[in-house]
C-alpha positions in Angstrom: 74.7 -16.3 -42.2 73.1 -17.3 -45.5 72.0 -20.8 -44.4 70.4 -19.3 -41.3 68.5 -16.7 -43.4 67.4 -19.5 -45.8 66.1 -21.5 -42.8 64.1 -18.5 -41.5 62.5 -18.0 -44.9 61.5 -21.7 -45.0 59.9 -21.4 -41.6 58.0 -18.3 -42.6 56.8 -20.0 -45.8 55.5 -23.0 -43.7 53.7 -20.8 -41.3 51.9 -19.0 -44.2 50.8 -22.4 -45.6 49.1 -23.5 -42.4 45.3 -23.5 -42.3 43.9 -19.9 -41.9 40.9 -21.0 -39.9 42.6 -20.3 -36.6 39.5 -19.3 -34.8 36.6 -20.6 -33.0 33.5 -20.8 -35.1 30.5 -19.1 -33.5 30.5 -20.6 -30.0 32.3 -23.8 -30.9 35.8 -24.2 -32.4 35.0 -25.9 -35.7 38.4 -25.0 -37.1 41.7 -24.7 -35.1 45.2 -23.5 -35.7 47.3 -26.5 -35.3 50.8 -27.6 -36.1 49.5 -31.0 -36.9 49.2 -31.1 -40.7 47.0 -34.2 -40.6 44.0 -32.4 -39.3 41.0 -33.1 -41.6 38.3 -30.9 -40.0 38.4 -28.3 -42.8 37.9 -30.8 -45.5 35.1 -32.5 -43.5 33.3 -29.1 -43.1 33.7 -28.4 -46.8 32.1 -31.8 -47.7 29.5 -32.0 -44.9 28.0 -28.6 -44.3 27.0 -27.5 -47.9 25.0 -30.7 -48.5 23.3 -30.8 -45.1 22.5 -27.1 -45.0 20.9 -27.2 -48.5 18.8 -30.2 -47.5 17.7 -28.4 -44.3 17.0 -25.2 -46.4 14.7 -27.0 -48.9 12.8 -29.0 -46.3 12.6 -26.2 -43.7 11.6 -23.5 -46.2 8.8 -25.7 -47.8 7.5 -27.0 -44.4 7.6 -23.8 -42.5 6.6 -21.6 -45.4 3.5 -23.7 -46.0 2.8 -23.8 -42.3 2.9 -20.0 -42.0 0.5 -19.8 -45.0 -1.9 -22.2 -43.3 -1.8 -20.4 -39.9 -2.5 -17.0 -41.6 -5.6 -18.3 -43.4 -8.8 -16.8 -41.9 -10.6 -19.3 -39.7 -13.6 -19.2 -37.4 -11.6 -20.1 -34.3 -8.1 -19.2 -33.3 -6.2 -20.1 -30.1 -3.1 -19.2 -28.2 -1.5 -22.5 -29.3 -1.7 -21.3 -32.9 0.0 -18.0 -32.0 3.0 -19.8 -30.5 3.1 -22.2 -33.4 2.9 -19.3 -35.9 5.8 -17.5 -34.2 7.8 -20.8 -34.1 7.3 -21.3 -37.9 8.2 -17.7 -38.6 11.4 -18.0 -36.6 12.3 -21.2 -38.5 11.4 -19.7 -41.9 13.6 -16.6 -41.3 16.5 -18.9 -40.3 16.3 -21.1 -43.3 16.9 -18.0 -45.6 20.4 -17.8 -44.2 21.4 -21.5 -44.9 22.3 -21.0 -48.6 24.8 -18.4 -47.5 26.3 -20.8 -44.9 26.4 -23.6 -47.5 28.2 -21.3 -50.0 30.7 -20.2 -47.4 31.8 -23.7 -46.5 31.7 -24.9 -50.1 34.3 -22.3 -50.9 36.6 -23.5 -48.2 35.5 -21.0 -45.5 35.7 -18.0 -47.7 33.0 -15.3 -47.3 32.0 -13.1 -50.3 28.7 -11.5 -49.1 30.1 -8.6 -47.1 30.6 -7.8 -43.4 26.9 -7.0 -42.5 25.6 -10.2 -44.0 28.2 -12.2 -42.1 27.1 -10.7 -38.8 23.4 -11.4 -39.6 24.0 -15.0 -40.6 25.9 -15.7 -37.3 23.3 -13.8 -35.3 20.3 -15.6 -36.8 21.4 -19.1 -35.8 21.3 -18.3 -32.0 18.1 -16.2 -32.2 16.4 -19.0 -34.0 17.7 -21.7 -31.7 16.7 -20.1 -28.4 13.4 -18.6 -29.6 12.6 -22.1 -30.9 13.5 -23.6 -27.6 11.3 -21.2 -25.6 8.4 -21.3 -28.1 8.4 -25.1 -27.8 8.6 -24.9 -24.0 5.8 -22.3 -23.6 3.7 -24.2 -26.0 4.1 -27.4 -24.0 3.4 -25.5 -20.7 0.2 -23.9 -22.1 -1.0 -27.3 -23.4 -0.3 -28.8 -19.9 -2.1 -26.0 -18.1 -5.1 -26.2 -20.4 -5.3 -29.9 -19.7 -4.8 -29.9 -15.9 -6.3 -26.6 -15.0 -8.6 -25.7 -18.0 -10.7 -23.0 -16.1 -8.4 -21.7 -13.4 -5.8 -20.3 -15.8 -7.9 -19.1 -18.8 -6.3 -15.6 -18.7 -2.9 -17.2 -19.3 -4.0 -18.9 -22.5 -5.8 -15.9 -24.2 -4.6 -14.9 -27.6 -3.6 -11.4 -26.4 -1.4 -12.9 -23.6 0.1 -15.3 -26.2 1.2 -12.4 -28.4 2.6 -10.5 -25.5 4.6 -13.5 -24.4 5.9 -14.1 -27.9 7.0 -10.5 -28.1 8.9 -10.8 -24.8 10.6 -13.9 -26.1 11.6 -12.3 -29.4 12.9 -9.1 -27.7 14.8 -10.9 -25.0 16.7 -13.3 -27.3 17.3 -10.7 -30.1 18.8 -8.4 -27.5 20.8 -11.0 -25.6 22.2 -12.4 -28.9 23.2 -8.9 -30.2 26.7 -9.4 -28.8 27.2 -11.6 -31.9 26.6 -8.6 -34.2 29.8 -7.0 -32.9 32.0 -9.5 -34.7 31.9 -9.7 -38.5 34.1 -11.0 -41.2 37.9 -11.2 -40.9 40.3 -11.0 -43.8 43.2 -13.5 -43.6 45.5 -13.3 -46.6 43.4 -13.7 -49.8 40.3 -15.1 -48.1 37.6 -13.7 -45.9 36.5 -15.6 -42.8 33.0 -15.5 -41.3 31.2 -17.3 -38.5 34.5 -17.1 -36.7 35.6 -15.6 -33.4 39.1 -14.9 -32.2 40.6 -17.8 -30.0 41.9 -15.1 -27.6 38.3 -14.6 -26.5 37.9 -18.2 -25.3 37.3 -17.1 -21.7 34.5 -14.8 -22.8 33.1 -17.5 -25.0 33.0 -19.9 -22.1 31.0 -17.4 -20.0 28.6 -16.9 -22.9 28.2 -20.6 -23.4 27.5 -21.3 -19.7 24.8 -18.6 -19.5 23.2 -19.8 -22.8 23.5 -23.4 -21.5 21.6 -22.7 -18.2 19.1 -20.1 -19.3 18.7 -21.1 -23.0 18.6 -24.9 -22.7 18.7 -26.5 -19.2 15.9 -24.4 -17.7 13.4 -25.0 -20.6 14.5 -28.7 -20.8 13.8 -29.3 -17.1 10.4 -27.4 -17.4 9.5 -29.6 -20.4 10.5 -32.8 -18.6 8.4 -31.8 -15.5 5.4 -31.1 -17.7 5.8 -34.5 -19.4 5.9 -36.3 -16.0 2.9 -34.4 -14.6 0.7 -35.0 -17.6 1.6 -38.7 -17.7 0.6 -38.8 -14.0 -2.7 -37.1 -14.8 -3.5 -39.5 -17.6 -2.7 -42.5 -15.5 -4.8 -41.4 -12.5 -7.9 -40.0 -14.2 -10.4 -41.6 -16.5 -11.6 -39.1 -19.0 -15.1 -39.8 -20.2 -15.7 -36.8 -22.5 -14.5 -37.1 -26.0 -13.4 -33.5 -26.3 -11.3 -33.8 -23.1 -9.7 -36.9 -24.4 -8.7 -35.1 -27.6 -7.3 -32.2 -25.6 -5.2 -34.6 -23.4 -4.0 -36.4 -26.5 -2.9 -33.2 -28.2 -1.1 -32.0 -25.0 0.7 -35.3 -24.8 1.7 -35.3 -28.5 2.9 -31.7 -28.2 5.2 -32.5 -25.2 6.5 -35.7 -26.7 7.4 -34.1 -30.0 9.0 -31.2 -28.1 11.1 -33.6 -26.0 12.2 -35.5 -29.2 13.4 -32.2 -30.7 15.2 -31.3 -27.4 16.9 -34.7 -27.2 17.8 -35.1 -30.8 18.6 -31.5 -31.8 19.5 -29.4 -28.8 20.9 -31.7 -26.1 23.8 -33.2 -28.2 24.8 -29.7 -29.5 24.9 -28.0 -26.1 26.7 -30.9 -24.5 29.5 -31.1 -27.2 29.8 -27.4 -27.6 30.4 -27.1 -23.8 32.9 -30.0 -23.8 34.7 -28.6 -26.8 35.1 -25.1 -25.4 36.4 -26.6 -22.1 38.9 -29.0 -23.6 40.0 -27.1 -26.7 43.5 -25.6 -27.0 45.5 -24.2 -29.9 48.0 -27.0 -30.5 45.5 -29.8 -30.6 43.8 -31.2 -33.7 40.9 -32.9 -32.0 39.4 -34.1 -35.3 36.9 -36.5 -33.7 35.4 -33.9 -31.3 35.5 -31.3 -34.0 33.5 -33.5 -36.4 31.0 -34.4 -33.7 30.4 -30.6 -33.0 29.9 -30.1 -36.8 27.3 -32.9 -36.9 25.5 -31.7 -33.7 25.4 -28.1 -35.0 23.7 -29.4 -38.1 21.2 -31.4 -36.0 20.4 -28.2 -34.1 19.8 -26.4 -37.3 17.6 -29.3 -38.5 15.0 -28.6 -35.7 13.2 -26.4 -38.3 12.5 -29.5 -40.4 10.8 -31.3 -37.5 8.6 -28.5 -36.2 6.0 -28.8 -39.1 5.2 -32.3 -37.8 4.2 -30.7 -34.5 1.8 -28.3 -36.3 0.2 -31.1 -38.2 -0.3 -33.6 -35.4 -0.8 -31.2 -32.5 -1.9 -27.9 -33.9 -5.4 -26.5 -33.1 -7.5 -26.8 -36.2 -4.5 -27.2 -38.4 -5.9 -30.2 -40.3 -9.2 -28.4 -40.7 -7.5 -25.4 -42.1 -5.7 -27.6 -44.6 -9.0 -29.2 -45.7 -10.5 -25.7 -46.1 -7.5 -24.7 -48.3 -7.7 -27.8 -50.5 -11.4 -27.5 -50.8 -11.1 -23.9 -52.0 -8.4 -24.8 -54.5 -10.6 -27.7 -55.7 -13.6 -25.4 -56.2 -11.5 -22.8 -58.0 -10.2 -25.5 -60.4 -13.7 -26.7 -61.0 -14.9 -23.2 -61.8 -12.0 -22.7 -64.1 -12.8 -25.8 -66.0 -16.5 -24.9 -66.2 -15.6 -21.6 -67.9 -15.2 -23.6 -71.1 -18.3 -24.0 -73.4 -18.4 -27.7 -72.8 -19.6 -27.1 -69.2 -22.7 -25.4 -70.6 
């Protein structure tokens, strides 16, 4: 009986030494429990996520923080476009504040030290940011399109009051619909604490959540954006626009939709495609390193949308460049006054 007991102890010891990340991360299984000891996904996440998240944090915080500052500066004329862009920048700025926590978590080998509440908020913030960003970009493109094709017929839709109401609806809807993620927090496994993880036994529930988010959160806005692009191209090809102001309006509308499409195709489409594929094909005993790593990369691309949005504000924002010039002019005047306070200026 002794050899048998010795064998059982060895098996128990081997099971304890297997990777503890036996869960699906957020909506995608970034780490899996596998008998294959050659899986490299955990090491890849530890090396890839911290660097990428910190780069996104620096660029996103600087770009969106400065954009919010510019949008909040008093100016003689404000538009609904600025309202949507301001809300988009605020969403991105709030999300970037969670990225250092994510970087720290993966740098420590998927070990969370910031408490259960912070874990829930960090997981929740990713999806609130992603889907509010998708809808702000879509609504922004639709408003640009309507203002170009039907500038007088739909003036009530593009008022500042209507823009704030619509932004409020978008915030409330996605904050409420994503609140299910607040129900799952950190999970203690041995001597480490997991976060951003969901139990693999909830895979069926995850699939339903994924399909709903895929259709409502991505496909519907993506098709809307594509239709706007095709229609505005059709308008630009059919009509000659003699007035300079109208040409500028059409140009800004086209730039807005093109940048939004680039963000969709680069950041959101790969992530939603691979997330869905991964959830459908994933099972406990497979390693799937190639697909796992692809999901990690596309999740980072989805997070990186907050670094691209400031380009949208600069190239397609209403009076954004003029606001920038005003800010720089004020700073220059203040520096001049400061220098002239010295006796040499007298």
